[in-house]
GUZA-664207 format. One record per residue (C-alpha): x, z, y; residue number from 1. Coordinates in steps of 0.05 Angstrom, whole numbers, plus 32768, in hexadecimal, padded with zeros to 4 digits. Layout:
N
> X Z Y NUM
...
This chain:
257
> 77DF 8A61 9030 1
> 7815 8A55 8FFC 2
> 783E 8A91 8FE4 3
> 787B 8A63 8FE5 4
> 7881 8A71 902F 5
> 7889 8ABD 9037 6
> 789C 8AB5 9081 7
> 7862 8A87 9092 8
> 782B 8ABB 909E 9
> 7856 8AE5 90CC 10
> 786D 8AA9 90F3 11
> 7826 8A8E 90FA 12
> 780C 8AD0 9113 13
> 7845 8AD4 9145 14
> 7831 8A90 9160 15
> 77E6 8A99 9165 16
> 77E1 8AE4 9176 17
> 7814 8AF2 91AD 18
> 7817 8B39 91C9 19
> 77E0 8B46 91FB 20
> 77F5 8B38 9243 21
> 7834 8B13 9230 22
> 7847 8ACA 922E 23
> 7880 8AAB 9207 24
> 78BB 8A93 922F 25
> 78CC 8A49 9223 26
> 7909 8A5D 91F9 27
> 78E0 8A8D 91CE 28
> 78A8 8A5B 91C5 29
> 78D8 8A22 91B4 30
> 78FB 8A4C 917F 31
> 78B8 8A63 9161 32
> 789F 8A1C 915A 33
> 78DF 8A05 9137 34
> 78DF 8A42 9109 35
> 7898 8A33 90F5 36
> 78AA 89EB 90E6 37
> 78E5 8A02 90BD 38
> 78BB 8A35 9097 39
> 7889 8A00 9082 40
> 78C1 89D6 9064 41
> 78DF 8A10 903C 42
> 78D1 8A21 8FF3 43
> 78D8 89DC 8FD1 44
> 7916 89F6 8FAB 45
> 7933 89B1 8F9D 46
> 7921 8968 8FA1 47
> 7937 8922 8F8F 48
> 7922 88E1 8FB2 49
> 7931 8897 8FB8 50
> 7945 887F 8FFD 51
> 7947 8838 9017 52
> 7971 882E 9056 53
> 7969 87EE 907E 54
> 7999 87E3 90B8 55
> 7985 87B1 90EE 56
> 79BC 879C 911D 57
> 79B5 8778 9160 58
> 79AC 8734 9140 59
> 7977 8753 9113 60
> 79A3 8747 90D7 61
> 798B 8779 90A3 62
> 79B8 879F 9072 63
> 7997 87C9 903C 64
> 79B2 8804 9016 65
> 7990 8829 8FDB 66
> 79A0 8873 8FD6 67
> 798F 88AF 8FAB 68
> 7984 88F0 8FD2 69
> 7985 8936 8FB5 70
> 7979 8978 8FD7 71
> 797D 89C2 8FC4 72
> 796A 8A02 8FE7 73
> 799F 8A38 8FDC 74
> 79AD 8A7D 8FF9 75
> 79F2 8A6B 9012 76
> 79DD 8A28 902F 77
> 79AE 89EE 9021 78
> 79CD 89B1 9000 79
> 79BD 8968 900D 80
> 79E0 8930 8FE6 81
> 79D9 88E5 8FF1 82
> 79F5 88B4 8FBD 83
> 79F8 886A 8FCA 84
> 79DB 883F 8F92 85
> 79DD 87F9 8FB1 86
> 79FF 87CD 8FC6 87
> 7A2D 87CC 8F8A 88
> 7A6E 87CB 8FB2 89
> 7A5B 880E 8FD2 90
> 7A38 882D 8F95 91
> 7A4E 8874 8F86 92
> 7A5E 8887 8FCE 93
> 7A43 88CD 8FD7 94
> 7A38 88FB 9012 95
> 7A2C 8946 900E 96
> 7A15 8977 9043 97
> 7A12 89C3 903C 98
> 79EA 89DF 9075 99
> 79F8 8A2A 907D 100
> 79C1 8A59 9094 101
> 79EB 8A6C 90D1 102
> 79EB 8A24 90EA 103
> 7A30 8A12 90D1 104
> 7A36 89D1 90AA 105
> 7A67 89B7 9076 106
> 7A68 896E 9061 107
> 7A8E 8944 902E 108
> 7A93 88F9 9022 109
> 7AA5 88DB 8FDF 110
> 7AC0 8894 8FDB 111
> 7AC7 8877 8F94 112
> 7B05 884F 8FAA 113
> 7B29 8890 8FBB 114
> 7B0E 88B7 8F7F 115
> 7B06 88F8 8FA6 116
> 7ADB 891A 8FDA 117
> 7AF6 8927 901F 118
> 7ADC 8959 9051 119
> 7ABC 893D 9090 120
> 7AD3 8961 90CF 121
> 7AA3 8978 9104 122
> 7ABB 8941 9133 123
> 7AA5 890D 9100 124
> 7A5E 8927 90F9 125
> 7A47 88F6 912F 126
> 7A66 88B9 910C 127
> 7A38 8884 90EF 128
> 7A23 888B 90A6 129
> 7A2E 884A 9080 130
> 7A2B 8821 90BF 131
> 79E4 8839 90CF 132
> 79C8 8859 910E 133
> 79C5 889C 90EA 134
> 7A01 88CA 90EF 135
> 7A1D 88F9 90BB 136
> 79FC 8933 90E0 137
> 79B8 8910 90DD 138
> 79B7 890E 9091 139
> 79A8 8958 9088 140
> 7976 897F 90B0 141
> 7999 89B4 90DB 142
> 798D 89FE 90D1 143
> 7963 8A1F 9106 144
> 799D 8A4D 9116 145
> 79D7 8A31 913E 146
> 79AA 8A11 9173 147
> 7986 8A27 91B1 148
> 793D 8A11 91BC 149
> 7910 8A0A 91F8 150
> 78C7 89F5 91F9 151
> 78BE 89BB 9229 152
> 7874 89A9 922A 153
> 7836 899E 91FF 154
> 781D 8957 91F5 155
> 77FD 892A 91C1 156
> 782E 891A 9189 157
> 781C 88E4 9155 158
> 77D2 88EB 9169 159
> 77D0 8936 9160 160
> 77DC 8973 918D 161
> 7827 897B 9193 162
> 7861 8996 91BA 163
> 78A7 8985 91D0 164
> 78E3 89B3 91C4 165
> 7929 89AA 91DF 166
> 7961 89BA 91AD 167
> 79A9 89C5 91C2 168
> 79E5 89DB 9199 169
> 79F2 8A24 91A9 170
> 7A2A 8A28 91DB 171
> 7A2F 89DC 91E0 172
> 79FB 89B8 9209 173
> 7A1C 8974 91FB 174
> 79F3 8972 91BA 175
> 79AC 896D 91D5 176
> 796C 8951 91B9 177
> 7920 8955 91C3 178
> 78F4 8964 9186 179
> 78AC 894C 9187 180
> 7881 8973 9156 181
> 7837 8973 9146 182
> 781C 89B9 9149 183
> 77E7 89B0 9113 184
> 7815 89A3 90D8 185
> 7857 89B3 90FC 186
> 7875 8971 90E8 187
> 78AE 8951 910E 188
> 789B 890B 9128 189
> 78D1 88F8 9159 190
> 7916 890E 916F 191
> 7936 88F5 91AF 192
> 7982 88FB 91AE 193
> 79A7 88FF 91F0 194
> 79F0 88F5 9202 195
> 79FB 893C 921B 196
> 79DE 8941 9260 197
> 79DA 88F5 9264 198
> 79A6 88C3 924F 199
> 7981 88B4 920F 200
> 79AF 889C 91D6 201
> 7982 8896 9199 202
> 793B 88A4 9183 203
> 7924 88B8 913E 204
> 78DB 88A9 912D 205
> 78BA 88C5 90EE 206
> 787D 8899 90EA 207
> 7864 88A9 90A4 208
> 7860 88E8 9079 209
> 784C 88F3 9031 210
> 7834 8934 9012 211
> 785B 8949 8FD5 212
> 784D 898A 8FB1 213
> 782D 89A9 8FEE 214
> 7866 8994 901C 215
> 7866 895D 9051 216
> 78A2 8930 9046 217
> 78B8 88F6 9073 218
> 78A8 88B2 9056 219
> 78C1 8883 908D 220
> 78F5 8893 90C2 221
> 7911 8863 90F6 222
> 794F 8872 9120 223
> 7952 8846 915E 224
> 798E 883B 918B 225
> 7979 8843 91D3 226
> 7977 8804 91FD 227
> 797A 87D4 91C2 228
> 7954 87BB 9186 229
> 7988 87D9 9157 230
> 7969 8808 9125 231
> 796E 8826 90DF 232
> 7930 8831 90B3 233
> 792E 8865 907C 234
> 78F5 8861 9048 235
> 78ED 889A 9018 236
> 78CC 888F 8FD3 237
> 78C8 88B2 8F90 238
> 78CF 88F7 8FAF 239
> 78CF 892D 8F79 240
> 78D2 8978 8F85 241
> 78EC 89AD 8F55 242
> 7916 897F 8F29 243
> 7945 89B7 8F13 244
> 7983 89AB 8F3C 245
> 79B9 89E0 8F41 246
> 79F2 89F0 8F71 247
> 7A25 89D2 8F41 248
> 7A02 898F 8F48 249
> 7A1A 898F 8F90 250
> 7A63 89A2 8F83 251
> 7A91 8970 8FA8 252
> 7AC3 8975 8F70 253
> 7A90 8956 8F41 254
> 7A86 8916 8F6A 255
> 7A92 88D7 8F42 256
> 7A84 88F7 8EFF 257
């Protein structure tokens, strides 16, 4: 077991050796599963990757964007930055998320035509990113904190033993989703997004993974709009870990330089 995950042993023992005569409540089990998944994704320090985004609308007209994605683990909040490379008329557009460990999130959008970065308000987090079926909030994995979790049921996920966990924003059940996770590698394979207490709105499918530096990284992701053929495909390539990024590389005031 890698020493890059100091929390992993304790979390694993907590999952497989419960106290005698006790059973985890659905909320406790759901939180434990998500914490284990999070622990296995920690310790990469920083990364850089190429991302191809293909947007399919109702008439199946495809629009393609090429992006550069960078990420950094930091004590005061993980950073994720997405920079548009193509098409040329949108090149240089940049999007930055700082995900605080307490679940709070700060986001900025840089438009070359305006020459400055503007803060994205919380009410805008659900807006479409570049006309895709992904929102601003989707572009950075949320912290474990800030949400409530509840184990739903165990079932086969992507051909392996798996489980379903309901996730709701703490104090706000209008933001609700179901996470489908395999319990062998603790990889996320599907997320069903609901419109509050209403019906299914979107589904994210992670159909392919690649192993990079001992970490499982998504290789192909598809976000589908419920009730239609509309979808956006993300394909990750050239993923590199430990490239030497620093916090100053994610400073909104440096966008456009």
